[in-house]
C-alpha positions in Angstrom: -4.4 -8.1 11.4 -2.1 -10.7 9.7 -2.9 -14.2 10.8 -1.0 -15.3 13.9 1.3 -17.1 14.6 2.5 -16.6 11.0 2.2 -13.5 9.0 0.7 -13.1 5.6 2.1 -10.5 3.2 0.3 -9.8 -0.1 2.1 -10.5 -3.3 1.4 -7.3 -5.1 2.4 -8.5 -8.6 -0.2 -7.9 -11.3 -1.8 -10.7 -13.2 0.6 -12.0 -15.9 -0.6 -13.3 -19.3 -0.4 -16.9 -20.3 2.1 -19.2 -18.8 3.7 -16.5 -16.7 0.4 -16.1 -14.8 0.2 -19.8 -14.1 3.8 -20.0 -12.8 3.3 -16.9 -10.6 0.1 -18.3 -9.2 1.6 -21.7 -8.4 4.7 -20.2 -6.7 2.5 -17.8 -4.7 0.2 -20.5 -3.5 3.1 -22.7 -2.6 4.5 -19.9 -0.4 1.2 -19.4 1.4 0.3 -23.0 1.9 -2.9 -24.8 0.9 -5.1 -21.7 1.2 -8.1 -23.5 -0.3 -8.3 -25.8 2.7 -7.2 -23.3 5.3 -3.7 -24.7 5.9 -1.2 -22.1 7.0 2.2 -22.3 5.3 5.2 -20.0 5.4 4.3 -16.7 3.8 6.6 -14.6 1.6 8.8 -12.2 3.6 8.5 -8.4 3.5 11.6 -8.3 1.2 10.0 -10.8 -1.2 6.9 -8.6 -1.4 9.0 -5.5 -2.1 10.8 -7.3 -4.9 7.5 -8.4 -6.3 6.3 -4.8 -6.2 9.4 -3.5 -8.0 8.9 -6.1 -10.7 5.6 -4.7 -11.7 5.5 -3.0 -15.1 5.5 0.8 -15.1 2.1 2.5 -15.7 1.2 3.2 -19.2 0.5 6.8 -20.3 -3.2 5.9 -20.6 -3.2 4.6 -17.0 -1.4 7.7 -15.7 -3.9 9.9 -17.5 -6.7 8.1 -15.6 -5.0 8.3 -12.2 -7.2 10.6 -10.1 -4.6 11.2 -7.3 -1.2 12.7 -7.0 2.0 11.3 -5.5 1.9 10.2 -1.9 3.2 12.6 0.8 4.3 11.4 4.2 2.9 14.1 6.4 4.2 12.8 9.8 5.0 9.9 12.1 2.4 9.4 14.8 3.7 10.7 18.1 1.7 8.5 20.4 3.9 5.5 21.2 0.8 3.7 22.4 -0.3 3.4 18.8 1.6 0.3 17.9 -0.6 -1.2 15.2 -2.8 1.4 13.5 -5.5 -0.9 12.2 -8.4 1.6 11.6 -8.5 5.2 10.6 -11.2 7.9 10.4 -11.3 11.6 9.7 -13.1 13.5 12.4 -16.3 15.3 11.5 -16.8 17.0 14.8 -13.2 18.2 15.1 -12.0 19.7 11.8 -8.4 18.7 10.9 -8.2 15.8 13.4 -8.2 12.0 12.9 -8.9 8.9 14.9 -7.1 5.5 15.0 -7.1 2.4 17.1 -4.8 -0.6 17.6 -5.2 -4.1 16.3 -6.2 -7.1 18.5 -4.7 -7.6 21.9 -5.1 -3.9 22.9 -7.5 -2.1 25.2 -10.7 -0.6 23.6 -9.1 2.8 23.0 -9.5 5.5 20.4 -6.5 7.7 19.7 -6.9 11.2 18.3 -4.1 13.0 16.4 -3.6 15.9 14.0 -2.0 16.3 10.5 1.4 16.7 12.1 1.0 13.3 13.9 0.7 15.0 17.4 -1.3 13.2 20.0 -4.6 15.0 20.7 -6.2 12.6 23.2 -7.1 9.1 24.1 -10.6 7.8 24.9 -11.8 4.4 26.2 -15.0 3.3 24.5 -17.4 2.8 27.4 -19.0 -0.6 27.4 -16.8 -2.0 24.7 -14.5 -5.0 24.6 -11.7 -5.7 22.2 -11.3 -9.1 20.7 -10.0 -8.1 17.3 -10.6 -4.5 16.3 -9.8 -4.1 12.6 -11.4 -1.0 11.2 -13.4 2.1 12.1 -15.5 4.8 10.3 -17.4 8.0 11.0 -21.0 8.3 10.0 -24.6 9.2 10.9 -26.6 7.5 13.6 -29.9 7.6 15.5 -29.7 11.3 16.5 -29.9 13.8 13.6 -26.9 16.1 13.3 -24.7 14.0 15.5 -21.6 12.2 14.1 -20.9 8.7 15.4 -17.8 6.6 15.3 -18.2 3.0 14.4 -15.5 0.5 15.5 -15.5 -2.9 13.9 -14.5 -5.9 16.1 -14.7 -8.0 13.0 -11.4 -9.9 12.8 -11.7 -13.7 12.8 -8.4 -15.2 11.5 -9.6 -18.8 12.3 -13.2 -18.1 11.1 -14.8 -19.4 14.3 -16.9 -16.5 15.5 -20.6 -17.0 15.3 -21.1 -13.2 15.6 -19.0 -10.1 15.1 -19.6 -6.8 16.8 -19.6 -3.1 15.8 -19.5 -0.5 18.5 -21.3 2.8 17.7 -20.5 5.8 19.9 -21.1 9.6 19.6 -17.9 11.2 18.5 -16.3 13.1 21.4 -15.4 16.8 21.2 -11.7 17.3 21.5 -10.2 20.1 23.5 -6.6 21.2 23.9 -6.5 19.8 27.4 -7.3 16.3 26.0 -3.7 16.1 24.6 -2.6 15.3 28.1 -4.5 12.1 28.3 -2.9 8.8 27.5 -3.5 5.1 27.2 -2.9 4.7 30.9 -5.2 7.7 31.8 -7.8 8.1 29.0 -11.0 10.0 28.9 -14.2 7.9 28.5 -16.7 8.1 25.7 -20.5 8.0 26.1 -21.8 4.4 26.5 -21.4 2.7 23.2 -24.3 1.0 21.4 -23.4 -2.6 20.7 -24.4 -3.9 17.2 -24.2 -7.7 17.0 -23.8 -9.0 13.4 -24.0 -12.4 11.8 -23.1 -13.4 8.2 -25.8 -15.3 6.3 -23.3 -17.9 5.1 -21.0 -18.8 7.9 -18.0 -17.2 9.5 -15.5 -14.9 7.6 -12.4 -13.0 8.5 -12.8 -9.3 7.8 -10.7 -6.1 8.2 -12.8 -3.4 6.4 -15.8 -1.6 7.9 -17.6 1.1 5.9 -20.5 3.4 6.8 -22.4 5.2 4.1 -22.4 9.0 5.0 -26.0 9.6 4.0 -28.0 6.4 4.5 -26.0 5.1 7.5 -25.9 1.7 5.8 -23.1 -0.4 7.2 -20.8 -2.6 5.0 -18.3 -5.3 5.9 -15.8 -6.4 3.3 -14.2 -9.8 4.0 -10.6 -10.8 3.6 -10.1 -13.8 1.3 -6.8 -15.2 0.1 -8.5 -17.2 -2.7 -11.0 -15.5 -5.0 -12.7 -12.2 -4.4 -13.7 -10.4 -1.2 -17.3 -10.6 -0.2 -19.3 -7.4 0.4 -21.9 -7.7 3.2 -24.5 -5.0 4.0 -26.6 -4.1 7.0 -29.2 -1.5 6.0 -29.9 1.3 8.5 -31.1 1.5 11.1 -29.5 -1.5 12.8 -30.9 -3.2 15.9 -29.0 -2.8 19.1 -28.0 -5.8 21.4 -29.3 -8.1 22.5 -30.8 -8.4 19.0 -28.7 -9.9 16.3 -28.5 -8.3 12.8 -28.1 -10.6 9.8 -25.9 -9.2 7.1 -26.8 -9.5 3.4 -24.2 -10.3 0.7 -24.5 -7.6 -1.9 -21.4 -8.0 -4.0 -17.9 -9.2 -4.5 -14.7 -7.2 -5.3 -11.4 -8.3 -6.7 -8.4 -6.0 -6.4 -6.2 -5.9 -9.5 -3.4 -8.0 -7.9 -2.6 -11.7 -7.7 -4.5 -12.2 -4.4 -7.4 -9.9 -5.1 -9.3 -10.5 -1.9 -6.9 -9.4 0.7 -8.8 -6.3 1.7 -7.4 -4.8 4.9 -9.3 -1.5 5.2 -11.9 0.8 3.5 -14.0 3.9 3.5 -16.8 5.7 1.6 -16.2 9.3 0.4 -18.3 12.1 2.0 -20.3 12.5 -1.2 -21.2 8.8 -1.1 -20.1 8.2 -4.7 -16.6 6.7 -4.2 -15.1 3.8 -2.2 -11.5 3.3 -1.3 -10.2 -0.2 -0.3 -6.7 -1.0 0.6 -4.5 -4.1 0.9 -1.1 -4.3 2.6 0.7 -2.1 0.0 -1.7 -0.1 -2.1 -5.1 1.6 -2.4 -7.9 1.0 -4.9 -10.8 3.4 -5.7 -14.3 2.4 -7.0 -16.5 5.1 -8.4 -20.2 5.1 -9.2 -20.7 5.6 -12.9 -22.4 8.7 -14.4 -24.1 11.2 -12.2 -26.2 8.8 -10.2 -27.5 9.5 -6.8 -25.2 8.8 -3.9 -27.6 6.5 -2.1 -30.0 5.1 -4.7 -28.1 2.4 -6.6 -25.0 2.8 -4.4 -24.3 -1.0 -4.4 -23.6 -0.8 -8.1 -20.2 0.6 -7.1 -19.0 -2.9 -6.2 -19.3 -3.8 -9.9 -16.9 -1.2 -11.1 -13.3 -1.7 -12.1 -11.0 0.1 -9.5 -8.1 2.4 -10.2 -4.9 1.8 -8.2 -3.6 4.4 -5.7 0.0 4.6 -4.7 0.5 5.1 -0.9 4.3 4.9 -1.0 6.2 3.0 1.6 4.0 1.2 4.1 5.3 -1.7 6.2 1.9 -3.3 6.6 -1.0 -1.2 5.5 -4.3 -1.9 7.2 -6.0 1.5 7.5 -7.3 4.1 5.0 -9.9 6.9 5.0 -11.1 9.9 3.0 -10.5 13.3 4.4 -13.6 15.2 5.7 -13.7 17.2 2.4 -13.3 14.1 0.2 -10.4 15.6 -1.6 -7.7 13.5 0.0 -7.2 9.9 1.0 -5.1 9.1 4.1 -3.4 6.0 5.2 -1.3 4.6 8.0 0.7 1.4 8.5 1.0 -1.1 11.3 4.4 -1.4 13.0 6.2 1.6 14.5 7.1 4.1 13.5 3.6 4.6 12.2 3.5 6.9 9.1 0.7 9.2 8.2 0.3 9.4 4.5 -1.8 11.7 2.2 -2.7 11.5 -1.5 -4.7 14.4 -2.9 -7.0 14.4 -5.8 -5.5 15.8 -9.0 -7.2 17.2 -12.1 -7.7 14.4 -14.6 -5.5 14.6 -17.6 -7.2 15.0 -21.0 
């Protein structure tokens, strides 16, 4: 979620050499206010962001040769008008070809299912959950073998005042054709959710990215920082359920290759556990474990890698991204209606 009452849009210009870099940084910080002290100034407009994007240098042949994904394709516009701010996204594991999303803060604790054509496939209220600032979701393993769980991150904290954040874990519902008749006003209800209470080891942070490792079940929260890099915090599986409080461990820091490299708004881990995709308001960035290392042992080394940029095309305010169930595609949505559903597919690397 962009901070209220003002909005923050990311300046997606790349780092410039020498004096140009200094001038760009000064201008950007002036637009966003005194970020180091938390003051909230007037942010750049959407049009300013678009102009910054257009001013970026074209990719070099070497960069294009390394790009692992093809051009973005807009598959659909989400049909369900109740999805006003798609802030989290997950590919269903129990229901092949379907996806889950949820709204940002201020909405009911609902999960919305849809298909590749954007058609509504059902709405579920998460039993036992509240919604302070839902920011991201993921699918992953849990306490019962062979069962897929949905994890919903109530992790937003624009003013950095929350002593604890919450993740809800619920068994993924099975979706039937009749569920398409449900709605935000008349939803189904999930099984009771497990409440995972989390605390940072170093004070409050705002965060919009929740990731669950598909094999280990380890949980990651990536913070959203306007100055410096984004912190990566980990909770090793299995987590304790409320009333117990889990303390996260800081295991890394990532910087996206743009001027404000810490504005992470969503993320996911690939089904093979070897790749991570993070997004900001405009683009995606993939981190890959080097060599043929194991997907679980040494996984935290992925945060030390240099990411490759992924083009998601036109997004008004991108805050949600996920891998497909087969790991061969990355999907993205955007806040603000009409909500686009975008796919980029892996391409053979050029030699």
